[in-house]
C-alpha positions as CSV (number, residue, x, y, z in Angstrom):
1,M,183.9,51.8,-112.3
2,T,187.6,53.5,-112.8
3,F,190.8,53.4,-111.0
4,E,194.7,54.5,-110.1
5,T,195.9,51.5,-109.7
6,L,192.9,48.4,-110.3
7,L,191.5,47.2,-113.1
8,L,188.1,45.3,-113.1
9,Q,186.2,43.3,-115.3
10,I,183.1,41.7,-115.0
11,E,181.9,39.0,-117.4
12,E,179.3,36.3,-116.8
13,R,179.0,36.9,-113.1
14,I,182.2,36.8,-112.4
15,A,184.4,39.8,-111.6
16,T,187.9,39.5,-112.2
17,I,190.0,42.3,-109.9
18,T,193.7,42.7,-110.8
19,I,195.6,44.9,-108.8
20,N,197.4,47.1,-111.2
21,R,201.2,48.2,-110.3
22,P,203.1,45.7,-112.7
23,T,206.3,47.9,-112.3
24,K,206.2,47.6,-108.4
25,L,205.6,44.1,-108.4
26,N,201.9,45.3,-107.7
27,A,203.2,46.4,-103.8
28,L,200.3,47.4,-101.9
29,N,200.6,51.1,-101.5
30,K,197.5,53.6,-99.7
31,Q,196.1,54.0,-103.1
32,V,195.6,50.0,-103.6
33,K,194.2,49.8,-100.1
34,I,191.5,52.6,-101.0
35,E,190.4,51.2,-104.0
36,L,190.9,47.4,-103.3
37,A,188.0,48.4,-99.7
38,S,185.6,50.7,-102.0
39,V,185.5,47.9,-105.2
40,L,185.0,45.0,-102.5
41,D,182.1,47.1,-100.8
42,T,180.5,47.4,-104.8
43,L,181.0,43.9,-105.6
44,A,179.9,42.5,-102.1
45,Q,176.3,44.7,-103.1
46,D,176.2,43.9,-107.0
47,D,173.4,41.4,-107.3
48,Q,175.0,40.6,-111.1
49,V,178.2,39.4,-109.4
50,A,178.6,36.0,-107.7
51,I,182.4,34.8,-107.9
52,I,185.1,37.2,-107.3
53,L,188.6,36.7,-108.8
54,I,191.7,38.4,-107.5
55,T,194.8,38.3,-109.7
56,G,198.2,40.9,-109.9
57,A,199.6,42.6,-113.3
58,G,201.3,40.8,-115.6
59,E,203.2,37.2,-114.7
60,K,206.0,38.7,-112.4
61,S,203.6,39.1,-109.1
62,F,201.0,38.5,-107.7
63,I,201.0,41.1,-104.6
64,A,205.2,41.6,-103.7
65,G,203.4,42.6,-100.2
66,D,203.3,45.7,-98.1
67,D,204.7,49.1,-100.3
68,I,208.2,49.0,-98.0
69,A,208.5,52.8,-99.6
70,E,205.6,54.5,-97.0
71,F,206.6,52.2,-94.0
72,K,208.7,55.3,-92.3
73,D,206.2,57.3,-91.7
74,R,203.2,55.3,-91.2
75,T,201.5,55.4,-87.8
76,K,200.2,52.3,-86.0
77,D,196.7,53.1,-87.6
78,D,198.1,52.8,-90.9
79,F,198.5,49.0,-90.4
80,K,195.0,48.6,-89.7
81,P,193.4,48.9,-93.9
82,L,195.2,45.9,-95.0
83,Q,194.0,44.0,-92.1
84,E,190.6,45.1,-92.6
85,I,190.7,44.3,-96.3
86,T,191.7,40.9,-95.3
87,L,187.8,40.4,-93.1
88,Q,186.1,42.0,-96.1
89,I,187.0,39.2,-98.4
90,E,186.9,36.5,-95.6
91,N,183.5,37.8,-94.6
92,L,182.0,38.6,-98.4
93,R,179.2,35.9,-99.0
94,K,180.3,35.6,-102.0
95,P,183.3,33.1,-103.0
96,V,186.3,34.8,-103.8
97,I,189.6,33.2,-105.3
98,A,192.9,34.6,-105.0
99,V,194.8,33.9,-108.7
100,I,198.5,34.2,-108.3
101,N,201.1,34.5,-110.6
102,G,204.4,35.4,-109.4
103,Y,205.6,36.7,-106.0
104,A,202.9,36.6,-103.4
105,L,205.3,37.5,-100.4
106,G,203.8,39.4,-97.0
107,G,200.7,41.1,-97.8
108,G,200.1,39.7,-101.1
109,T,200.4,35.6,-99.0
110,E,198.1,37.1,-96.3
111,L,195.5,38.2,-99.0
112,A,195.9,34.9,-100.4
113,L,195.4,33.5,-97.0
114,A,191.9,35.6,-96.5
115,S,190.5,34.1,-99.8
116,D,188.1,30.7,-100.0
117,F,190.3,29.4,-102.9
118,R,193.7,29.7,-103.9
119,I,194.7,29.1,-107.3
120,A,198.5,29.9,-108.5
121,S,201.0,29.0,-111.3
122,T,204.1,27.1,-110.8
123,N,206.3,30.1,-111.4
124,S,204.5,31.7,-107.9
125,K,206.8,32.0,-105.1
126,F,204.6,32.3,-101.2
127,G,206.6,33.7,-97.9
128,L,206.0,36.4,-94.6
129,P,209.9,37.7,-95.2
130,E,208.5,40.3,-92.3
131,I,211.2,38.8,-89.9
132,T,214.4,40.5,-91.9
133,L,212.6,44.0,-91.2
134,G,212.5,43.3,-87.6
135,I,209.1,43.1,-87.9
136,I,206.0,40.4,-88.2
137,P,203.2,39.5,-90.4
138,G,200.4,42.1,-89.9
139,A,197.6,41.3,-92.1
140,G,196.9,38.0,-90.7
141,G,199.6,36.2,-91.4
142,T,200.2,35.2,-88.1
143,Q,196.5,34.1,-87.1
144,R,195.7,32.7,-91.0
145,L,198.8,30.6,-91.8
146,P,198.6,28.4,-88.9
147,K,195.2,27.2,-90.0
148,V,195.8,26.8,-93.2
149,I,199.7,24.7,-92.5
150,G,199.5,24.1,-88.9
151,K,201.5,25.9,-86.1
152,S,204.8,24.7,-86.4
153,K,205.5,25.4,-90.0
154,A,203.7,28.0,-89.8
155,L,206.1,29.4,-87.1
156,E,209.4,28.2,-89.3
157,L,207.9,30.6,-92.0
158,I,207.2,33.1,-90.2
159,M,210.3,33.2,-87.8
160,T,212.7,32.2,-90.9
161,G,211.2,34.8,-93.6
162,E,211.9,31.8,-96.2
163,I,210.4,32.0,-99.4
164,I,209.1,28.7,-100.9
165,D,208.5,27.8,-104.4
166,A,204.7,26.4,-105.4
167,S,205.2,23.0,-105.3
168,T,206.1,23.6,-101.6
169,A,203.2,25.6,-101.5
170,L,200.9,23.1,-102.2
171,T,202.5,20.3,-100.7
172,L,201.8,22.4,-97.5
173,G,197.7,23.0,-98.3
174,L,198.4,27.1,-98.5
175,I,197.2,26.5,-102.5
176,D,194.4,24.3,-103.7
177,K,195.4,23.6,-107.2
178,L,198.6,24.7,-109.3
179,V,199.0,25.1,-113.3
180,S,201.4,27.0,-115.6
181,P,201.7,30.9,-115.9
182,A,199.5,29.6,-119.8
183,E,196.8,28.0,-117.6
184,L,196.0,30.2,-115.2
185,M,193.4,32.4,-115.7
186,T,191.4,29.9,-118.1
187,S,191.9,27.7,-114.9
188,A,190.5,30.1,-112.3
189,I,187.6,30.9,-114.6
190,G,186.6,27.1,-115.1
191,F,186.6,26.7,-111.3
192,A,184.6,29.7,-110.9
193,K,182.2,28.9,-113.5
194,K,182.2,25.6,-111.6
195,L,180.5,27.5,-108.3
196,L,178.0,29.6,-111.1
197,Q,176.3,25.9,-111.8
198,Q,174.9,25.3,-107.9
199,S,172.5,27.5,-106.1
200,R,174.2,31.1,-105.2
201,F,172.4,31.2,-101.7
202,A,173.5,27.3,-101.2
203,I,176.8,28.7,-101.9
204,E,176.9,31.5,-100.1
205,C,175.1,29.9,-96.8
206,A,177.8,27.2,-97.3
207,K,180.5,29.7,-97.0
208,E,179.1,31.6,-94.2
209,A,178.9,27.7,-92.5
210,V,182.6,27.2,-92.5
211,N,183.9,30.6,-91.4
212,Y,181.5,30.1,-88.5
213,S,183.0,26.9,-87.5
214,T,186.3,28.6,-87.5
215,K,185.4,31.0,-84.3
216,H,182.5,28.7,-82.5
217,S,182.4,25.0,-81.2
218,V,181.0,22.5,-82.9
219,E,177.5,22.2,-81.1
220,A,177.4,25.9,-82.0
221,G,178.0,25.6,-85.5
222,L,175.8,22.4,-85.8
223,E,172.8,24.9,-84.7
224,K,173.9,27.7,-87.3
225,E,174.5,24.4,-89.5
226,L,170.8,23.4,-89.5
227,D,169.5,27.0,-89.7
228,L,171.2,27.9,-93.0
229,L,169.7,23.9,-93.6
230,W,166.3,25.0,-92.9
231,K,166.1,28.3,-94.9
232,L,167.5,26.4,-98.3
233,K,165.2,24.3,-97.8
234,N,162.3,26.0,-97.6
235,T,163.4,28.4,-101.0
236,A,161.6,28.0,-104.2
237,E,165.1,26.5,-105.9
238,S,165.6,24.0,-103.8
239,K,162.0,22.4,-103.1
240,Q,162.1,22.3,-107.5
241,K,166.0,20.3,-107.4
242,V,164.2,18.2,-105.4
243,E,161.8,17.6,-107.0
244,A,163.5,16.9,-110.5
245,F,166.1,14.7,-108.4
246,L,162.7,12.3,-107.6
247,K,160.9,12.6,-110.5
248,K,164.3,11.6,-112.5
249,S,164.5,8.9,-109.9
250,R,161.5,7.7,-110.3
251,K,162.4,6.6,-114.2
């Protein structure tokens, strides 16, 4: 697949999508969104891909936000594609890891929030500065950030437009792991390979169950959990793993 604004690499069942607009700090223009939605859809259906990494070209920026140059002529519907991309990421059965190098502002923070894991370099900066333009986040920032760092802190970041450094983001729980820029991609791939060691179907079911918990009652979630557990228990892979465990424990 070839793109104007993205790079795609697939190796050892790990797909790496790179937003490739370094001269614009990888800002999300219309073309990026079209191509990103397309590649995510393709990878979702590719059985040779088990884990997806999303990063930005260069060391300065993961995604510096939506492309403000396009704002003037936008309609209300023109803001929907980025919302839909975050839902794509969230609803993919495969784990998605945001590999954050440099600025993750506005839509960059929102895309990272939709991902399952966030690994960042020490030079990363995060924020939802839309308030400085007289607007609010429009791709899930107001919805996902409170669930990750709490309501009051989310309101503070959204209402002030404050940009925070990587260590603050780690303290708040906005990111999961912090490494040096030189170690970033190695660390992300290492984590992805850890996931690859586990049952692919179980990993997918775990994501489905946890996502379900954010939208339903505990009672409904327990029912969903049990259904998924039962499906997994009856797979040949699970039966083999249980037998191997029992065989080892008898020695």
